[in-house]
VOBA-651188 format. One record per residue (C-alpha): residue in three letters; x, y, z. Coordinates in steps of 0.5 Angstrom, whole numbers, plus 500, padded with zeros to 3 digits. Each point is the difference from the previous one (the first is absolute). Example, Ala and Ser with C-alpha at 12.3 -4.5 7.8 and 13.67 -1.06 7.14 Angstrom:
Ala525491516
Ser502507498
***
This chain:
Unk733284367
Unk494504499
Unk495502506
Unk495495499
Unk505494501
Unk504504505
Unk493500504
Unk500492499
Unk507499502
Unk499504507
Unk494497501
Unk503493500
Unk505502504
Unk497504505
Unk494495501
Unk504494502
Unk505504504
Unk494503505
Unk496496505
Unk494498497
Unk495503505
Unk503507498
Unk500499492
Unk493497501
Unk497506503
Unk503504495
Unk497496494
Unk494500504
Unk500508501
Unk502501492
Unk494496498
Unk495504504
Unk503506497
Unk499498493
Unk493498502
Unk499507503
Unk503503494
Unk496497495
Unk505500494
Unk498496494
Unk503493502
Unk495501506
Unk494502496
Unk501494495
Unk501495506
Unk493503502
Unk497499494
Unk502493499
Unk498498507
Unk493503499
Unk499495494
Unk502494504
Unk496502506
Unk494503496
Unk496506500
Unk496498507
Unk506501505
Unk500507503
Unk505505499
Unk503500507
Unk501492499
Unk503501493
Unk505505503
Unk502496506
Unk501494494
Unk505505496
Unk504502506
Unk501493502
Unk502498493
Unk505506500
Unk503497506
Unk500493497
Unk504503494
Unk505503505
Unk501494504
Unk501496493
Unk506505499
Unk502500507
Unk501492500
Unk502500493
Unk506504502
Unk502496506
Unk499493496
Unk508500498
Unk502500507
Unk496494503
Unk502493501
Unk497494496
Unk497498506
Unk497507501
Unk497500493
Unk497494501
Unk497502507
Unk497506497
Unk496498495
Unk495494499
Unk496497494
Unk494496500
Unk501495495
Unk507499501
Unk500493499
Unk497501493
Unk506504498
Unk505495503
Unk497494497
Unk500504493
Unk507501501
Unk502493502
Unk496497494
Unk504505496
Unk494503496
Unk501507503
Unk494505501
Unk498506498
Unk497505505
Unk496506499
Unk501505505
Unk496507501
Unk504506502
Unk498499508
Unk504498506
Unk507499499
Unk502496494
Unk507501501
Unk499496507
Unk497495496
Unk505499495
Unk506500505
Unk496495504
Unk499495494
Unk508501499
Unk501499507
Unk497493500
Unk505498495
Unk495500494
Unk502503493
Unk496507499
Unk500504493
Unk496506499
Unk501507495
Unk501507502
Unk498506496
Unk506503497
Unk501507502
Unk503506496
Unk504502506
Unk505494499
Unk503501507
Unk494500504
Unk498494496
Unk507496501
Unk499502508
Unk493497500
Unk502494496
Unk506499505
Unk495500506
Unk496495497
Unk506495498
Unk503501507
Unk493497503
Unk501494495
Unk496501494
Unk502500493
Unk497506497
Unk499501492
Unk499507497
Unk494501496
Unk504502494
Unk507501498
Unk502493503
Unk504495496
Unk494496499
Unk492502500
Unk498499507
Unk494496498
Unk505494497
Unk504500506
Unk494499505
Unk498494496
Unk507497501
Unk500502507
Unk493497501
Unk502493497
Unk506500504
Unk495500507
Unk501508502
Unk494504503
Unk498506495
Unk497506504
Unk497505496
Unk496506501
Unk493500497
Unk496505502
Unk501506495
Unk502500493
Unk497506496
Unk504499494
Unk498498493
Unk502493502
Unk496499506
Unk494496500
Unk493503501
Unk497497507
Unk494502504
Unk503502507
Unk496503506
Unk494501495
Unk504504495
Unk505499494
Unk507500501
Unk506496497
Unk505495503
Unk506497497
Unk499493496
Unk507498502
Unk498495506
Unk494497496
Unk504499494
Unk506497504
Unk496495503
Unk496498494
Unk507500496
Unk503495505
Unk495497504
Unk503503507
Unk494500505
Unk498508501
Unk498503506
Unk497506502
Unk503503507
Unk497505505
Unk505504504
Unk499504506
Unk503502507
Unk498498507
Unk503503506
Unk506495501
Unk502499492
Unk498500493
Unk495495498
Unk498496493
Unk495495498
Unk500496493
Unk494498497
Unk500495494
Unk503497496
Unk495503495
Unk497496495
Unk502501493
Unk496499494
Unk502494496
Unk504501494
Unk495499495
Unk494504503
Unk502507497
Unk505504497
Unk506502504
Unk498507501
Unk493498502
Unk503495505
Unk505505503
Unk494505501
Unk496495503
Unk506498505
Unk501508501
Unk493501502
Unk501494505
Unk506503503
Unk496507500
Unk495497504
Unk505497505
Unk504506501
Unk493504502
Unk498495505
Unk507501504
Unk500507499
Unk493501503
Unk502496506
Unk506505501
Unk498506496
Unk505504505
Unk506496498
Unk499501492
Unk505505498
Unk497503494
Unk502507499
Unk499500492
Unk494501496
Unk497493500
Unk494500495
Unk499502493
Unk494504502
Unk504504505
Unk503507498
Unk508500499
Unk501506504
Unk503499507
Unk504494499
Unk506498504
Unk505495499
Unk501493503
Unk507499503
Unk505499495
Unk503493498
Unk494497503
Unk499493499
Unk497501493
Unk495497495
Unk501497493
***
């Protein structure tokens, strides 16, 4: 076990063993130290949030927003580490989804649903809540080079009731399995706010160019499953989310497939932007986001998070 993996294991054990107020104070203090230290992750978050709020927000207010963003990110880790120790009733009580009746109807009808998510709030709590409702849920996760750490995050999310597919190296392509799961009525949440690879779809986001994954749009177009865009944030008493949609999908004969995927992905980008603008302090984007940003100063997101395709 390497030091990184050992740190995560210790975190899981220690955070669950200590009283929440003690751990919460420690995580908040760590976030404030990160803000004062102004490391590369903090600098990247500042640059990303400046895009969100625009040039007119005073620097002092931006700094408060960056501090609150780091505190929100620390809260995500705290609550993610504690999730496996919660009962089903505690998971259901600790998360609320505006629009849950839509997902309930989709699952009951056997048509499934695709949900495009931002890196915001607590997406692990959202997945655990879906599973605690008894709804089938399947998503994908980044396959890490550190296989031991990948397996631990895989087991963590599986313990919450989620089926996790690797982005690569599985028995079947993840996309094909997701098609099957949707046709069987599962909920398929996918992080959708960042994909700077060559496969990403060019979109405009907060007035700048970036790329987002084609998977959510392509899955909805291929299967006909309803496609929602989620916003996620925190309230003092728990994690919250809302879904908008289902998004309108272009008719099959209206344009070539790649054009339809681009159009739907831009709609996803617009929906994600609206939610992030409402709760910018809960958007945990500590990586380069826009194509016209410099690449220096990036910081990795948490390993094996719910991924994109």
